MARZAVEX-217406 format. One line per 3 residues: their letters; for each residue x, y, z of C-alpha. Coordinates in steps of 0.05 Angstrom, whole numbers. Last residue first. Example, Ala and Ser with C-alpha at 12.3 -4.5 7.8 and 13.67 -1.06 7.14 Angstrom:
sa> 273,-21,143 ~ 246,-90,156
end
This chain:
rqn> 3223,1685,759 ~ 3301,1676,761 ~ 3295,1600,759
pga> 3263,1605,690 ~ 3324,1638,663 ~ 3372,1693,675
etl> 3435,1673,713 ~ 3490,1682,659 ~ 3481,1745,621
srg> 3448,1784,677 ~ 3492,1760,731 ~ 3555,1782,693
viq> 3523,1852,681 ~ 3503,1859,755 ~ 3575,1837,780
aid> 3612,1881,730 ~ 3570,1940,750 ~ 3577,1926,825
qsa> 3654,1919,819 ~ 3658,1987,785 ~ 3620,2018,845
fyg> 3549,2040,834 ~ 3502,2093,861 ~ 3551,2150,841
glg> 3543,2131,768 ~ 3470,2154,766 ~ 3489,2221,731
sda> 3460,2200,665 ~ 3526,2204,632 ~ 3561,2161,686
ltk> 3508,2107,686 ~ 3510,2104,609 ~ 3588,2097,610
ttl> 3589,2042,661 ~ 3532,2004,626 ~ 3566,2011,560
ail> 3632,1988,586 ~ 3601,1927,621 ~ 3563,1911,559
tpt> 3624,1914,517 ~ 3662,1867,564 ~ 3603,1821,567
dtg> 3586,1814,497 ~ 3532,1857,462 ~ 3504,1843,390
gnm> 3447,1794,409 ~ 3393,1840,385 ~ 3360,1832,454
vgt> 3424,1860,488 ~ 3427,1919,440 ~ 3353,1938,451
iip> 3364,1940,525 ~ 3427,1982,516 ~ 3386,2034,477
efa> 3333,2035,531 ~ 3384,2045,586 ~ 3382,2120,598
tal> 3304,2123,597 ~ 3297,2068,648 ~ 3349,2096,693
egt> 3316,2165,692 ~ 3251,2131,713 ~ 3282,2089,771
kwq> 3309,2156,804 ~ 3252,2167,846 ~ 3253,2097,873
pvr> 3326,2108,898 ~ 3378,2066,858 ~ 3408,1997,869
sql> 3345,1955,857 ~ 3332,1989,793 ~ 3401,1961,765
ekv> 3385,1890,787 ~ 3315,1894,760 ~ 3335,1921,692
lvr> 3393,1870,682 ~ 3349,1811,705 ~ 3296,1828,657
vna> 3343,1846,600 ~ 3379,1777,608 ~ 3307,1740,603
agf> 3297,1773,536 ~ 3366,1762,510 ~ 3348,1722,450
qed> 3275,1723,435 ~ 3222,1672,435 ~ 3265,1612,462
dlk> 3296,1658,513 ~ 3228,1678,537 ~ 3201,1608,548
psg> 3131,1596,529 ~ 3149,1556,467 ~ 3108,1570,405
mft> 3034,1557,391 ~ 3000,1621,406 ~ 2926,1621,395
qvc> 2887,1638,332 ~ 2816,1666,353 ~ 2756,1632,327
gdg> 2698,1667,290 ~ 2646,1722,306 ~ 2649,1753,376
tli> 2654,1821,343 ~ 2708,1853,386 ~ 2745,1787,400
tql> 2744,1769,326 ~ 2769,1839,308 ~ 2825,1831,360
ndl> 2846,1764,331 ~ 2850,1790,260 ~ 2893,1848,283
stn> 2939,1800,316 ~ 2943,1753,254 ~ 2959,1809,202
kpi> 2924,1844,144 ~ 2933,1912,177 ~ 2983,1927,234
yye> 2947,1934,300 ~ 2993,1896,345 ~ 3058,1929,315
shg> 3082,1978,372 ~ 3125,1938,417 ~ 3170,1896,376
ssr> 3146,1851,322 ~ 3081,1836,288 ~ 3082,1789,231
gta> 3034,1737,265 ~ 3012,1758,335 ~ 2985,1694,362
lrr> 2942,1696,424 ~ 2960,1677,496 ~ 2897,1651,535
ida> 2901,1674,608 ~ 2894,1620,662 ~ 2966,1596,659
mea> 2998,1665,660 ~ 3054,1674,610 ~ 3024,1728,564
pdr> 3001,1765,630 ~ 3075,1784,638 ~ 3092,1779,712
gha> 3103,1843,750 ~ 3108,1918,740 ~ 3175,1922,706
ety> 3166,1857,670 ~ 3228,1874,631 ~ 3209,1827,576
svw> 3142,1859,565 ~ 3170,1925,550 ~ 3224,1892,507
dgp> 3174,1868,454 ~ 3224,1835,409 ~ 3175,1777,391
arm> 3106,1801,401 ~ 3068,1790,463 ~ 2993,1782,463
afv> 2944,1769,523 ~ 2875,1744,528 ~ 2818,1746,583
qtg> 2746,1727,571 ~ 2694,1748,626 ~ 2651,1694,638
pkl> 2645,1703,716 ~ 2655,1774,734 ~ 2730,1795,742
kld> 2769,1784,808 ~ 2837,1808,778 ~ 2873,1755,820
aas> 2836,1701,779 ~ 2873,1725,717 ~ 2937,1704,747
kit> 2997,1728,786 ~ 2974,1798,801 ~ 3006,1822,866
pgl> 3065,1859,833 ~ 3020,1897,785 ~ 2992,1878,715
gps> 3061,1869,681 ~ 3101,1907,629 ~ 3049,1888,582
gmf> 3058,1885,508 ~ 2982,1870,493 ~ 2929,1854,546
vvs> 2863,1835,517 ~ 2800,1838,558 ~ 2731,1810,547
dfp> 2658,1824,574 ~ 2680,1891,608 ~ 2654,1923,673
tge> 2703,1963,716 ~ 2700,1926,782 ~ 2757,1962,820
qla> 2803,1905,806 ~ 2788,1920,729 ~ 2811,1992,739
kss> 2878,1967,768 ~ 2888,1918,712 ~ 2869,1972,660
llt> 2922,2020,688 ~ 2976,1964,684 ~ 2955,1944,615
gys> 2957,2017,593 ~ 3032,2014,608 ~ 3035,1975,544
haf> 2971,1963,508 ~ 2899,1954,534 ~ 2842,1927,488
laf> 2780,1925,532 ~ 2717,1893,501 ~ 2648,1914,512
kag> 2585,1873,491 ~ 2517,1909,479 ~ 2457,1871,509
kva> 2415,1937,508 ~ 2446,1988,465 ~ 2499,2030,494
elg> 2513,2096,526 ~ 2581,2102,560 ~ 2582,2127,631
vrf> 2602,2058,663 ~ 2663,2057,620 ~ 2684,2132,632
shl> 2677,2123,706 ~ 2723,2061,707 ~ 2772,2093,662
apa> 2776,2154,704 ~ 2783,2112,770 ~ 2843,2077,735
gak> 2880,2137,716 ~ 2911,2157,783 ~ 2934,2087,801
akt> 2964,2079,727 ~ 3000,2147,736 ~ 3034,2123,801
plv> 3055,2057,779 ~ 3129,2077,771 ~ 3169,2043,719
sdg> 3139,2086,663 ~ 3170,2148,698 ~ 3225,2160,650
fep> 3197,2127,590 ~ 3144,2178,584 ~ 3081,2168,626
tdy> 3009,2175,602 ~ 2969,2228,636 ~ 2900,2196,631
glw> 2839,2198,583 ~ 2872,2171,522 ~ 2815,2127,510
tiv> 2805,2110,436 ~ 2734,2083,426 ~ 2714,2029,373
ase> 2646,2018,349 ~ 2610,1959,320 ~ 2541,1944,289
ple> 2574,1922,226 ~ 2651,1925,215 ~ 2669,1986,176
ggs> 2678,1986,101 ~ 2734,1951,60 ~ 2681,1893,48
ard> 2724,1833,72 ~ 2775,1866,116 ~ 2723,1903,154
kll> 2757,1965,182 ~ 2742,1980,255 ~ 2810,1958,280
ava> 2848,1993,224 ~ 2812,2056,239 ~ 2826,2049,314
dna> 2900,2041,300 ~ 2901,2101,258 ~ 2870,2143,314
isd> 2925,2117,361 ~ 2978,2140,312 ~ 2943,2207,300
ynd> 2949,2223,374 ~ 3021,2243,366 ~ 3011,2315,389
lrn> 2955,2299,436 ~ 2999,2251,477 ~ 3019,2179,476
tig> 3089,2167,506 ~ 3074,2104,544 ~ 3011,2067,541
pvm> 2944,2063,501 ~ 2877,2040,527 ~ 2828,2021,470
vav> 2755,2011,486 ~ 2720,1964,439 ~ 2643,1964,428
hka> 2600,1908,398 ~ 2524,1917,393 ~ 2536,1990,366
kal> 2471,2031,350 ~ 2484,2090,395 ~ 2560,2083,389
dgf> 2559,2095,315 ~ 2628,2084,288 ~ 2695,2111,311
vea> 2689,2146,381 ~ 2744,2191,406 ~ 2773,2201,478
vrg> 2825,2254,485 ~ 2872,2279,538 ~ 2929,2331,524
dga> 3004,2331,545 ~ 2989,2388,593 ~ 2919,2417,583
pdf> 2889,2405,515 ~ 2827,2372,545 ~ 2777,2334,495
llf> 2733,2279,517 ~ 2673,2244,488 ~ 2700,2265,416
qrp> 2664,2247,354 ~ 2694,2265,283 ~ 2643,2285,231
vsr> 2625,2235,180 ~ 2642,2232,106 ~ 2620,2164,75
gdg> 2668,2130,26 ~ 2658,2057,45 ~ 2721,2056,89
tvr> 2698,2116,125 ~ 2722,2189,112 ~ 2729,2226,175
pql> 2704,2299,171 ~ 2754,2356,190 ~ 2751,2389,258
fea> 2795,2335,292 ~ 2847,2345,236 ~ 2856,2417,256
mra> 2867,2393,328 ~ 2920,2343,307 ~ 2958,2397,264
vrk> 2953,2448,319 ~ 2984,2394,366 ~ 3040,2378,316
ell> 3058,2452,304 ~ 3060,2465,379 ~ 3112,2411,391
tvq> 3152,2434,331 ~ 3153,2506,359 ~ 3165,2482,428
pnk> 3238,2466,407 ~ 3252,2540,403 ~ 3286,2556,337
pds> 3235,2608,313 ~ 3240,2650,379 ~ 3198,2714,373
akl> 3161,2707,308 ~ 3154,2632,310 ~ 3130,2638,382
asl> 3078,2692,367 ~ 3050,2650,310 ~ 3048,2586,352
dkq> 3014,2619,410 ~ 2958,2649,364 ~ 2951,2579,331
eha> 2948,2548,402 ~ 2888,2595,420 ~ 2850,2585,357
lar> 2858,2509,364 ~ 2840,2508,436 ~ 2771,2548,416
eil> 2755,2501,360 ~ 2772,2440,403 ~ 2727,2465,457
lrn> 2672,2475,412 ~ 2676,2406,382 ~ 2682,2378,453
aay> 2612,2408,473 ~ 2581,2383,407 ~ 2607,2312,419
rvt> 2586,2316,495 ~ 2516,2329,473 ~ 2517,2276,424
apa> 2539,2227,472 ~ 2486,2240,524 ~ 2517,2256,595
gdl> 2535,2196,636 ~ 2607,2215,643 ~ 2616,2291,638
rgv> 2678,2304,599 ~ 2645,2351,548 ~ 2592,2378,596
vdp> 2642,2413,641 ~ 2685,2448,592 ~ 2627,2456,546
qei> 2590,2500,597 ~ 2546,2547,556 ~ 2551,2510,492
als> 2533,2439,513 ~ 2488,2469,570 ~ 2443,2504,518
are> 2436,2441,475 ~ 2411,2402,533 ~ 2363,2460,552
aat> 2338,2465,478 ~ 2324,2387,474 ~ 2287,2393,540
lka> 2317,2369,606 ~ 2292,2309,646 ~ 2335,2259,615
ffq> 2395,2305,628 ~ 2390,2301,703 ~ 2372,2221,703
ria> 2437,2207,664 ~ 2478,2251,709 ~ 2451,2211,771
etr> 2464,2148,732 ~ 2541,2170,721 ~ 2547,2182,795
qep> 2516,2117,820 ~ 2557,2072,773 ~ 2619,2114,786
rat> 2612,2102,863 ~ 2592,2163,904 ~ 2640,2217,929
asr> 2623,2269,877 ~ 2548,2249,874 ~ 2521,2312,910
div> 2573,2358,872 ~ 2557,2333,806 ~ 2481,2339,816
skl> 2486,2410,849 ~ 2531,2433,796 ~ 2480,2411,745
dkk> 2424,2446,782 ~ 2463,2510,788 ~ 2479,2512,711
lrt> 2407,2497,693 ~ 2383,2550,739 ~ 2426,2603,709
rdq> 2407,2582,641 ~ 2332,2586,662 ~ 2339,2657,686
gsv> 2376,2676,620 ~ 2318,2648,581 ~ 2317,2578,545
tgi> 2272,2587,488 ~ 2328,2619,451 ~ 2361,2552,444
att> 2333,2537,380 ~ 2397,2507,353 ~ 2374,2437,363
lgf> 2422,2378,366 ~ 2432,2336,304 ~ 2507,2327,316
esl> 2536,2379,265 ~ 2475,2423,285 ~ 2503,2433,353
agf> 2576,2445,334 ~ 2556,2496,280 ~ 2512,2532,330
pdg> 2569,2536,377 ~ 2621,2560,325 ~ 2684,2576,363
gke> 2707,2633,407 ~ 2691,2657,476 ~ 2660,2725,455
asr> 2627,2693,400 ~ 2592,2649,449 ~ 2558,2710,480
via> 2539,2740,415 ~ 2512,2676,390 ~ 2468,2663,453
arn> 2441,2733,447 ~ 2425,2718,375 ~ 2387,2656,395
gle> 2347,2693,448 ~ 2328,2746,396 ~ 2303,2691,349
tat> 2261,2663,405 ~ 2230,2732,424 ~ 2217,2740,346
ega> 2185,2676,337 ~ 2139,2684,398 ~ 2123,2759,376
wrl> 2110,2741,305 ~ 2062,2687,325 ~ 2024,2730,372
maa> 2019,2784,316 ~ 1991,2733,269 ~ 1939,2716,319
lpt> 1919,2787,330 ~ 1908,2795,258 ~ 1860,2735,259
aqa> 1813,2766,310 ~ 1757,2778,256 ~ 1758,2706,239
qgv> 1755,2684,310 ~ 1692,2717,328 ~ 1678,2789,347
lrc> 1667,2791,421 ~ 1690,2720,442 ~ 1749,2720,397
ara> 1766,2788,415 ~ 1769,2767,488 ~ 1815,2710,476
yyq> 1860,2754,432 ~ 1865,2807,485 ~ 1886,2756,538
eal> 1937,2728,485 ~ 1963,2799,475 ~ 1981,2806,549
qrk> 2021,2742,547 ~ 2054,2768,481 ~ 2073,2831,521
dtl> 2111,2787,569 ~ 2147,2749,514 ~ 2162,2812,476
lka> 2191,2843,536 ~ 2233,2783,551 ~ 2260,2782,481
lre> 2279,2855,488 ~ 2313,2841,555 ~ 2348,2783,522
ldd> 2374,2827,467 ~ 2396,2879,515 ~ 2436,2827,555
adv> 2470,2801,492 ~ 2495,2873,473 ~ 2508,2884,402
vre> 2562,2939,387 ~ 2558,2974,320 ~ 2622,3007,303
pem> 2615,3079,278 ~ 2612,3090,205 ~ 2671,3120,174
end
């Protein structure tokens, strides 16, 4: 058996440096030979010079391949996928060290600056680099560059593709180990879904007109529930850009649902292809809450600065228009980001639980003049009915409420061939007229039990500690649905509420007469006077 061959990246780089140094000496000899014997006679030396330069570059590339292979993934495949140079062998080890140090310095110096100043500093840093230096940073520090707002989009695409390849390999290994040791573990199903999503990320996306294009990620972080930002369309040429901000229960494992909505939004209904000069970005760039903690504003406050930074860091053609399409808990986060000055030309709030207790109108958002603000609330959207975070923007006088057509419930705003999607596409492209909501503004006229749900939830939440309100929301979701469907009379609702509180461990906060009083109030006192 032949001994295993071990390739040392440092040895390759030392050899490349030796060739480079000798090449410099050979250039001096070549210049002297040209003077002494003429250029024609010195031709063999010129060939040697070319060989030394090309070989040094190739050795540098091979050293980079060896280093990247140790970490996993296909770095050169990631670079070529997005049109970046793979000739990074021209970047010496000393230069790579300098680049890392310089990038860290820029990031550290601008850490406390406004997002606009911070992303501009990053843009200026990358603008001064050579193509090889940008490519080198993408594969040397993908975890930094992939999420770096202000860095060139293609560089981030390549960095995140490499991160996805590495994460996929890691979680495939974990999944195999878990299946072998504990096949009935609930984590098996979750890992299977995550692995499936990441495998999909590495496959080309087929557009409506049949083109096969690589998927483009401006953010990928598998930690926890996962964070993702994906671009659909050509961001570099788009004059119309929509940023979608999702809400509760969205994670890496079920990200395909958000991606499908983005595809539907970008699809041109007339041609079947994609809307011209348009791009859609799914921004799952924050830790979304589950039902349990969706009544708390904590994750919205934490995520708002990230949305602001992401938006101002986006590349765009001059004069491009940006639309913000926020759904569910994402409307609360978006409200906080907008109040920080995040720039959008138009905003749509869908299925909102409220924009914050202090936001009573669009004027309270302090948007730049001319910003268009719209809202949608589909029949049966109980998240809107609860108004857990303030007044529903669909009922604010200075916000234009849009029709939703066949949409119902909380998650059908992007269904194809429907009025709500048509409205969103009209706002994205600025082409055509939106269809406004023409029905009654009263909750009870729209959906039986809507106002009752709002009173029930608020009364129950007022009786438990703040850190328990999340558990309450999770436990009462089935009861909320029952109230809105009109199938729950007073005795039944009292019994269900009592049992649910006991089963959830929250019964100790309520006496039996409290429950009867709260239920009775929710069924008799709900209405406009309860706002």
